[in-house]
C-alpha positions as a printed NumPy array, in Angstrom:
array([[  5.767,  -5.281,  -3.197],
       [  8.397,  -7.308,  -1.446],
       [  6.606, -10.636,  -2.917],
       [  7.022,  -9.257,  -6.355],
       [ 10.417,  -7.604,  -6.107],
       [ 11.7  , -11.076,  -5.43 ],
       [  9.484, -13.814,  -7.63 ],
       [  9.967, -11.108, -10.933],
       [ 13.612,  -9.769, -10.398],
       [ 15.09 , -13.183, -12.247],
       [ 12.748, -13.222, -14.893],
       [ 12.754,  -9.073, -16.011],
       [ 15.131,  -7.495, -14.83 ],
       [ 16.436,  -4.932, -12.537],
       [ 15.077,  -2.291, -14.35 ],
       [ 11.497,  -2.913, -15.017],
       [ 10.638,  -4.201, -11.835],
       [ 11.899,  -1.363,  -9.782],
       [ 10.239,   1.048, -12.081],
       [  6.714,  -1.085, -11.496],
       [  7.605,  -1.665,  -7.768],
       [  7.847,   1.895,  -7.55 ],
       [  5.135,   2.868,  -9.636],
       [  2.271,   1.106,  -7.833],
       [  3.605,   1.796,  -4.668],
       [  2.994,   5.845,  -5.226],
       [ -0.525,   4.856,  -6.508],
       [ -1.527,   3.477,  -3.902],
       [ -1.964,   6.473,  -2.651],
       [ -4.749,   8.394,  -3.792],
       [ -2.949,  12.468,  -3.142],
       [ -0.848,  10.946,  -6.155],
       [ -1.224,  11.437, -10.004],
       [ -0.432,   8.657, -12.196],
       [  1.687,  11.726, -13.98 ],
       [  3.848,  11.907, -10.454],
       [  4.358,   8.024,  -9.752],
       [  5.557,   7.81 , -13.034],
       [  7.929,  10.559, -12.856],
       [  8.672,   8.804,  -8.971],
       [  9.375,   5.917, -10.807],
       [ 11.762,   6.859, -13.078],
       [ 13.752,   9.032, -10.545],
       [ 14.031,   5.742,  -8.268],
       [ 14.468,   3.803, -11.283],
       [ 17.514,   5.728, -11.897],
       [ 18.79 ,   6.379,  -8.078],
       [ 17.844,   2.472,  -7.771],
       [ 20.258,   1.222, -10.942],
       [ 22.908,   4.175, -10.086],
       [ 23.706,   3.255,  -6.683],
       [ 22.604,  -0.535,  -6.685],
       [ 23.972,  -1.628, -10.041],
       [ 26.826,   0.214, -10.888],
       [ 27.626,   1.605,  -7.496],
       [ 28.08 ,  -1.254,  -5.404],
       [ 28.247,  -4.284,  -8.737],
       [ 25.29 ,  -5.818,  -8.114],
       [ 25.448,  -9.017, -10.349],
       [ 21.433,  -8.954, -11.774],
       [ 20.824,  -7.881, -15.563],
       [ 19.   ,  -5.053, -15.912],
       [ 16.849,  -6.166, -18.946],
       [ 15.698,  -9.944, -17.628],
       [ 14.698, -13.286, -20.809],
       [ 11.299, -12.284, -20.636],
       [ 11.416,  -9.405, -21.988],
       [ 13.067, -11.293, -25.109],
       [ 16.743, -10.15 , -24.025]])
């Protein structure tokens, strides 16, 4: 997941990369359902965006050029 995050953060942007990383990590456990994994990924994405991009002022795009922006 760390390699995926580092390789795609500039192309996809912060929000999609955090969501996909969190969702994939949550789905790695047999105990998690896809719904729980999606809810967890949404919560982590909101929290990480609030802390790193808004709170600390990290200069990464929220959504990257690979998504048409």
